[in-house]
C-alpha positions as CSV (number, residue, x, y, z in Angstrom):
1,M,111.4,82.2,116.9
2,E,113.0,85.2,115.2
3,D,115.9,83.0,114.0
4,I,113.6,80.5,112.4
5,L,111.8,83.2,110.5
6,R,115.0,85.0,109.4
7,P,115.1,83.3,106.0
8,L,111.6,84.7,105.2
9,Y,112.7,88.3,105.4
10,Q,116.4,88.4,104.8
11,E,116.1,88.0,101.0
12,R,113.4,90.6,100.9
13,A,115.5,93.0,103.0
14,S,118.2,93.0,100.4
15,N,115.7,94.1,97.8
16,E,115.6,97.9,97.3
17,N,111.8,97.7,97.1
18,T,111.6,96.7,100.8
19,L,111.2,99.7,103.2
20,G,111.0,97.9,106.5
21,V,110.3,94.7,108.4
22,L,108.6,94.4,111.7
23,F,108.2,91.5,114.1
24,V,105.2,91.2,116.4
25,E,105.1,88.4,119.0
26,K,102.0,87.0,120.7
27,N,102.2,88.2,124.3
28,K,99.0,86.7,125.7
29,P,97.1,83.3,125.4
30,F,94.2,85.0,123.6
31,S,95.7,87.2,120.9
32,P,93.4,88.6,118.2
33,G,96.0,91.2,117.6
34,T,98.2,88.6,115.9
35,D,95.2,86.7,114.5
36,H,96.0,84.0,117.1
37,F,99.4,83.3,115.4
38,D,102.5,83.1,117.6
39,C,104.0,85.9,115.7
40,I,103.5,88.3,112.7
41,L,106.1,89.4,110.2
42,L,105.1,92.7,108.5
43,I,107.1,93.6,105.4
44,I,106.5,97.0,104.0
45,V,107.3,97.5,100.3
46,K,107.3,100.5,97.9
47,E,105.4,98.6,95.2
48,S,103.9,95.2,94.8
49,D,105.8,92.6,92.7
50,Q,102.6,90.9,91.6
51,D,99.9,93.6,91.4
52,Q,98.9,92.6,94.9
53,S,98.9,95.4,97.5
54,W,98.6,92.9,100.3
55,M,99.9,89.4,100.3
56,I,99.7,86.9,103.3
57,K,101.3,83.6,103.9
58,H,100.9,81.3,106.9
59,Y,103.6,79.1,108.3
60,E,104.1,76.4,111.0
61,F,107.2,75.3,112.7
62,E,108.1,73.1,115.7
63,S,107.4,75.7,118.4
64,G,104.5,77.6,116.8
65,S,103.0,79.4,113.9
66,A,103.6,82.6,112.0
67,A,101.8,84.9,109.5
68,L,103.8,86.9,106.9
69,H,102.1,90.1,105.7
70,V,103.7,91.9,102.7
71,V,101.9,95.3,102.2
72,T,102.6,98.2,100.0
73,E,103.4,101.6,101.4
74,D,100.2,103.1,99.8
75,L,97.9,100.5,101.3
76,L,99.5,100.9,104.7
77,N,99.1,104.6,104.6
78,S,95.4,104.1,103.7
79,W,95.0,101.8,106.7
80,L,96.5,104.4,109.0
81,M,94.3,107.2,107.6
82,L,91.0,105.3,107.4
83,G,91.5,103.2,110.5
84,S,90.3,100.2,108.4
85,N,93.0,97.8,109.8
86,R,93.5,98.7,113.5
87,R,95.9,95.8,114.0
88,A,98.3,97.5,111.5
89,V,98.5,100.6,113.7
90,D,99.5,98.4,116.7
91,W,102.1,96.5,114.6
92,V,103.7,99.6,113.3
93,M,103.8,101.4,116.7
94,N,104.8,98.4,118.8
95,G,106.5,95.8,116.6
96,K,110.2,95.0,116.9
97,V,112.1,96.6,114.0
98,L,114.1,93.9,112.1
99,F,114.9,96.1,109.0
100,N,114.7,99.8,108.6
101,R,115.8,101.1,105.2
102,N,116.9,104.8,105.5
103,E,115.1,105.0,108.8
104,Y,111.7,104.5,107.1
105,I,110.0,102.9,110.1
106,T,111.5,105.5,112.5
107,R,110.1,108.3,110.3
108,L,106.7,106.6,110.0
109,R,106.5,106.2,113.8
110,D,107.5,109.8,114.3
111,R,104.7,110.8,111.9
112,L,102.1,108.8,113.9
113,H,103.3,110.4,117.2
114,E,103.4,113.9,115.8
115,F,100.2,113.5,113.8
116,P,100.7,116.4,111.3
117,A,97.9,119.0,111.2
118,D,96.8,118.2,107.6
119,E,96.5,114.5,108.3
120,R,94.7,115.3,111.5
121,T,92.2,117.5,109.7
122,H,91.5,114.9,107.1
123,K,91.1,112.1,109.7
124,I,88.7,114.3,111.8
125,G,86.7,114.7,108.6
126,L,86.4,111.0,108.2
127,E,85.4,110.4,111.7
128,F,82.8,113.2,111.6
129,A,81.3,111.6,108.4
130,K,81.0,108.3,110.2
131,L,79.6,109.9,113.3
132,L,76.9,111.8,111.3
133,R,75.9,108.6,109.4
134,R,75.6,106.5,112.5
135,Y,73.7,109.2,114.4
136,N,71.2,109.7,111.6
137,D,70.7,105.9,111.1
138,G,70.3,105.5,114.8
139,K,67.7,108.3,115.1
140,E,65.6,106.9,112.2
141,L,65.7,103.4,113.7
142,F,64.7,104.7,117.1
143,H,61.7,106.6,115.8
144,S,60.7,103.4,113.8
145,G,60.8,101.4,117.1
146,H,63.8,99.3,116.2
147,Y,65.5,99.9,119.5
148,L,68.3,97.2,119.4
149,D,69.4,98.4,116.0
150,A,69.2,102.0,117.1
151,F,71.3,101.1,120.2
152,N,74.0,99.5,117.9
153,N,74.2,102.6,115.7
154,I,74.3,105.1,118.6
155,M,77.1,103.0,120.3
156,H,79.0,103.3,117.0
157,A,78.3,107.0,116.8
158,L,79.7,107.5,120.3
159,H,82.8,105.5,119.3
160,H,83.4,107.8,116.3
161,L,82.8,110.8,118.6
162,A,85.4,109.4,120.9
163,R,87.9,108.9,118.1
164,L,87.2,112.4,116.8
165,S,87.9,113.8,120.3
166,V,91.2,111.9,120.6
167,I,92.4,113.2,117.2
168,E,91.3,116.7,118.1
169,H,93.6,116.6,121.1
170,G,96.5,115.6,118.8
171,Y,96.7,111.9,119.5
172,Y,96.3,108.9,117.1
173,P,93.3,106.8,118.2
174,E,94.4,103.4,119.5
175,V,92.5,100.1,119.6
176,T,91.7,100.8,123.2
177,V,90.2,104.2,122.4
178,W,88.0,104.4,125.5
179,N,91.0,104.3,127.8
180,Q,92.3,107.4,125.9
181,V,88.9,109.2,126.0
182,K,88.4,108.5,129.7
183,I,91.5,110.7,130.3
184,I,91.1,113.2,127.5
185,Q,87.4,113.9,127.5
186,P,85.6,112.1,130.4
187,E,82.2,113.5,129.6
188,I,82.1,111.5,126.3
189,F,83.2,108.4,128.3
190,K,80.3,109.0,130.7
191,L,77.9,109.1,127.7
192,Y,79.2,105.7,126.6
193,E,79.0,104.3,130.2
194,E,75.4,105.6,130.4
195,L,74.4,103.9,127.2
196,V,76.0,100.5,128.1
197,T,75.4,100.3,131.9
198,G,72.5,102.7,132.6
199,E,69.6,101.3,134.5
200,E,66.8,102.9,132.5
201,S,65.0,101.0,129.7
202,I,66.8,100.7,126.4
203,D,64.5,103.2,124.6
204,K,64.9,105.8,127.4
205,R,68.7,105.4,127.3
206,I,68.7,105.8,123.5
207,E,66.4,108.9,123.7
208,L,68.8,110.6,126.2
209,L,71.8,109.7,124.1
210,L,70.2,111.0,120.9
211,L,69.8,114.4,122.7
212,A,73.4,114.4,123.9
213,S,74.6,113.3,120.4
214,E,72.6,116.1,118.8
215,F,74.4,118.6,121.0
216,S,77.8,117.0,120.3
217,L,77.2,117.1,116.6
218,S,76.3,120.8,116.7
219,S,79.3,121.6,118.8
220,K,81.7,119.5,116.6
221,T,80.4,120.5,113.2
222,K,82.9,123.3,112.4
223,L,85.8,121.1,113.6
224,G,84.5,117.9,111.9
225,A,83.7,119.6,108.6
226,N,86.8,121.8,108.5
227,H,88.5,119.5,105.9
228,L,85.5,119.6,103.5
229,L,84.9,123.4,104.1
230,G,88.5,124.1,103.2
231,I,88.0,122.3,99.9
232,I,84.7,124.1,99.2
233,K,86.4,127.5,99.8
234,Q,88.8,126.8,96.9
235,K,86.1,127.7,94.4
236,D,83.1,130.0,94.3
237,E,80.7,127.1,93.4
238,W,80.9,123.4,93.1
239,A,78.7,120.9,91.3
240,Y,78.1,117.8,93.4
241,H,80.0,115.5,91.1
242,E,83.0,117.8,91.2
243,L,83.2,117.5,95.0
244,M,82.6,113.8,94.9
245,E,85.4,113.3,92.4
246,H,87.9,115.5,94.4
247,S,90.9,113.3,95.4
248,E,90.8,114.5,99.1
249,V,87.0,113.7,99.4
250,Q,87.2,110.1,98.1
251,D,87.6,108.6,101.6
252,Y,84.2,109.8,102.7
253,A,82.5,110.4,99.3
254,I,79.8,107.8,100.2
255,D,78.5,110.1,103.0
256,L,79.0,113.4,101.1
257,P,75.3,114.1,100.4
258,M,74.5,113.8,104.1
259,I,77.4,116.0,105.2
260,L,76.4,118.7,102.6
261,N,72.8,118.7,103.8
262,H,74.0,118.9,107.4
263,L,76.3,121.9,106.6
264,K,73.5,123.6,104.7
265,D,71.1,123.1,107.7
266,K,73.7,124.5,110.1
267,G,74.3,127.6,107.9
268,Y,77.9,126.8,106.8
269,I,77.2,126.5,103.1
270,K,74.4,127.5,100.7
271,T,73.0,126.0,97.5
272,V,72.9,128.0,94.3
273,K,70.5,127.3,91.4
274,R,71.7,127.4,87.8
275,E,69.4,127.0,84.9
276,T,69.2,123.8,82.8
277,K,67.7,123.4,79.3
278,S,64.5,122.2,81.0
279,K,62.0,124.7,82.3
280,N,61.7,124.9,86.1
281,L,64.6,122.5,86.5
282,Y,67.9,123.7,87.9
283,H,71.3,122.5,88.6
284,R,72.3,122.6,92.3
285,Y,75.7,124.0,93.2
286,Y,77.3,124.4,96.6
287,S,79.1,127.4,98.0
288,I,80.4,128.8,101.3
289,K,77.8,130.9,103.0
290,E,79.4,134.3,103.8
């Protein structure tokens, strides 16, 4: 199979724009990890030739099928940080290296294994934002009597709590994150088990999990918000739009108002009023609470 596909990547490998080529072979009959193709070719490039950060082509040959993915380094790094394409993590970590310019893939894998502190802090911030959003949505839906929708949100909240815990312990969260959590932090695994397999009625299970999630949120707030708090500390005061436009906040800017209100309620930050041209109307600024 590899020999058949060699012409697809050989020409690209000779191009200085190409950083690495990985080959992923289907290893089980049911294989969503390869989109049910017999194999995947992942080609990582510095820049796109056609203003396309991700290009995909599908092929068939006598013994099977293949998908070719050409992705820019920037988009790949975004996937790895945001967790928005979990298959890509598996491809990078477990794919067979066919081309490795200046040890690019080796260094990328080392980075994922070592998980540098700054990347870890940023990724924890992302997971905390998603955890907070899912928890709040689940709580509101529960109190409105929409138990199935509440169940869905609380299950997602636990998943983000699990990923946060894995990252906290210095590991990169895998697709099978619950296998990791069962070893690293079994109490979170038990919460998930209780939600999914508990014998109580669905509303009772959600009510109990909301209480447990409230405790987890409180205990994880300082850790989860460390990335944002570090940014807020850089200035005495921030207008909301300044924080929202900060390059390092872009990945969770959509949930920024909710996070700021949570941090204010928990006593980590304070709001400061500044006069506007209108009487009794003030600009709101955010600052670290000493």
